[in-house]
C-alpha angles and dihedrals in degrees: 000000000000129000121274092015116129136152116255123207117190089345094306125118115240123224090262089096114077130197111236096194087230119112092201089063109026116191128352135191127245107273095044116146115186139151145219129214111212138179104184139035089248089056089059094046093047089062107027100047096057090037093058094037090059091048094051092049089051094054095253125144106245123206123185118189106195134195137212089269090068108006130206094262093052091046092052093048091051093049092051090059096051110028118070115219092016089146089062092051091049094047094054090041095241088129115048126179122192130181111234090250089065095048119021095024098033107148091023102287143056114261115179098203093049094049093048091048091049091054092050091047091049090050095048093048090049091057091048089052091056102260117136094228145316131279118194144176130190135184122208094196087127092071111115109159136052088244091055089050094049092047092050093046089053089050091051091051091049091053087064090057094057110024096086089066093063142054093250136134113193127194117184119195122208130190107237090206092059097048123087119203096267090050091051088057090050091052095046094048091054096053135062092230141344137224117224129172116233127170089354094304132102115241129195113221123186115233091234089070097069095157091051090049093050090050091049091051092047093051092047092050092049093052092047094050092047089053091051092049093049095047090047091055091048090052 
C-alpha cells in the first residue's frame, strides 16, 4: 500500500490511513514498511518518539525492539520526557519495549519464521485487546556477520509478502555507519521509502529512486566523516 492512500466512504476517510507523527512523511496506510538511516542516538529519537507518540494517541499497540546502540533503558527514559501519560500506556501494555536479545535473538539466534510468527501473534492479540492495529520498530544493529545480514535481508523481504494482510505499520532503523553500499541497496529495495538526514533535515526518498538514495547516503557519510575529522583535529 502506498502512502496517503485510504479508502473513502461517502466522502469520509476510513481508519486505513494512519498518522505517522512525522511531517516529512504525513499519513501512511496499514501495511506500510519503511526505514530510517541514522548516525546518532538523537537521529533515532527524532523519528521514533513522535512515531510512537502518534501511534499511542491513535489507540495502536506500539512495540519498540531496541539495540545496544540505544538500549531499552535509554529508549524508555527518552519517551518519559516527551510523551504525556507514558506510565498509563506502559501499565496497560499498549507501549512495549524489548531489547533485541528478547525478540530477534530470542533463544540465542535469529530465526526468520519465528520472528515473523511472533509479529503476527502480537498483532492478533492486539486486535483482541481492543487496539486498532500494531505499530512497530526494530533495529538490526546486532548484526555482525555476512550470514546475519543475508538472513535479516531475507526476513525484510518476507515482511513485504505478508504485511498487507495485517493492520501493521513497520519502521526499520539502520545504522548508516554499519552499512556498506551494497547493503544500503538491500535495505532500500526491501522498503517502500527511506528517511535520510541531509543538511540537517530529514528527507523522504522513495525506494524506486535507488541512485538518488545512494547519492543521499554518500553525501551524508561525507559530511559525517568530515565532522569527525574536524573535531578530532580540534581535540
